[in-house]
N, C-alpha and C positions, 0 to 999 in steps of 0.2 A: 246443423247439416241446411247445407244452403241448397233449392233448389230454385233454378235458375229460368228464368221465361226462355223459350224457346225461337229462334228466327226462320221463319218460315218461308219457302220460293217464294220468290220478289223482293225478299229481303236483302239489300245491297252488301252487306257483310258477307255472307254469302257464297260470293262471288269476287270477293279480296284475298290475294295468297295473303297467307300467315306470315307476320314476321319470325326470322328466328328467337328463341331464347338465348338471352348475352349468358344468363346466371341463374343458376338454380337458385332460389330463395323462397321465405315463404309465401310470396304471391304467388309463385309457382305450383307452391303445395297446396293452395286455398283452392285455385284455380285447379287441379287436380282433382280434389273432393267436391268439389260443385260439380263438376263434369259426371263423378261418380255418382251423387245424390243424384242429378236431373236424370241420368241414364236410366238409374234405377226406379226413378218416381215414372219415368216416361217407359218403361218395360224394354227398354232399348240391348243393343247389344254392342254398342259404343256410340259416341258422342266428340266432335273436335270443337276446339277453344270457339270458334267463328260461328257455330251454330248455336252458340250463346252470346255472340256478341263482343268477342274475344281475337283480334286477330294476333293471336300469337301460335307458335307451333308444336302445337299440344291437345293431345287427343287420347282418348280411351280408347281401350276394347274389352270388355265383359264375357266370358268365353267359358259355360259350363261351370263345374267348381272349382277351375284354375284360376289363381289369387288376377288381378285386374292387371291386365297390361299396358305402362302408361308410354305413351309416343310423344316424346319430347329431340322435337328438329329430326323426327325422323328422315333415312334413305335408303332406300333399295337396295338393296347390292346383287340381289340376283333373282327369277321368277323361271316359271318352269311350269309348261302342260299348259292344259286347257280346261276350264270348268266354268259349265253354265249353269246359271241356279237364278231362282228367283230373289230379288232383291226391293227392299222401302227402305224410307228415311226416315227418320224423328221428323226434319224439317218438310217433309213431303206427306203428310199422311195420308191413308187409307189410300196410298199408288204405290202400287209394284208392276212390277218388271222384268225379263229374263234377262242378263248379265253374263257378257262371255268374261272372265279373267282369268289370269293364270291359277293353278289349282295347288302351287308350291312358291314360296316366297323365302326369302331372309331380307331382315332390315336392319339398320342399325340403329340405335336411338339414347337418349344419354340418358341414366338411369338421376332418380333423387340423390343420388352422390355426387354427380356429374363427372361421372363415368360414360363412355361409350361401352355399348354391348350388342351383339347382337342374338338376334332371336329369328327362329326358326319357325314358318308355319305353314300349314295345309288345310287344303278348303274350305269350310266356315270360317275358319278364327285368320286364314289369309285374305280372305272376301272382305270380310270385316275391316282389318289393317289396310287392305288398299282403299276400302269405301272411304275411312278417315283419313288417309295422305290425300286423295284425291280434295277431298273438303277441305284442307291445310290450302292447299293448290286450287280452290275457287271452282274445284270441279263439280259435280252433282251428277249423280249415278244416270238421271235419263239424259246426261250427255252423250254415255255409251252405246244410247240407241240408235235405230234408224229414225230418220226424220218424219217420217210418217207414224211410227211408233209414240214417239217424244209429244210429235203433233195431237194425237190422241188422247195420250195420257194428260197432255197442258189444258186439252179441253174438259176431259173430264173433272180436273183438278178447280179449272175456273166454274165450273158449275159446281161443285161442291163448295165453292166459298162467295156463291153469290151475292149473298148477306153480309158477308163477312169483310170488319173493318182492321186492315192493320196487316204488322206480320209477326206478331208475338204470338205463342201458344204461351198461355201460364198453366203450371199444372199444379195440382195439389199433396203434400206427401202420401205415400204407398201409407195403407192403412186408416188413414184420416177422415172415412165415410162420405166424403165430400165427390 
C-alpha cells in the first residue's frame, strides 16, 4: 500500500496536461494502485495522476459498490444533458461549489490489458469521470465557475492556508489512528 502526498492548488503540476501512456506496464499498474490507495485514504471519489505529481494520462474513479474505474488515455466520445451539483476536490480541500456538467457521457479508455473499451456513466459517476479528465488536462473544477465565484473561493482558500507552507498534503493510512 502506497499512499502518496496530494498536490494542492498552487502546485504547478496541477496545471500541466498529462502525457499519454504508451504502454500498459508494471509502472502503470503500480500508479493505479497508488491512486486507489490515496483516494481511499482521503475518502475521495477519484484521483488523477497529476494530483500525486505524475503527469501521465491515468486516473481512477471509485463509485459506490462498483469496481473502480481506471481511466488510461481517456477520450470523451459523447456527452448529453445537463446536471448541476456541488463539487469538491482533494487538491482543494474544504472548498465546494456548484458546477454544471453533462448528465451522461460515454468515455473510451484503455484497459489494463491494453485494449480500448467504452464506458457509459450518468450523474455522479459521469461528474467524477469528467472531473478527473479535467485534471489530466490541467483544468480544475474552479475553472468552470464565474470569475466572481472563483475569486470568492480563492480568497477563502488563501485564508484557510494563511500559515501553511508548500503545496503537498500528506495523508495517513485509513484506520492508522493518526
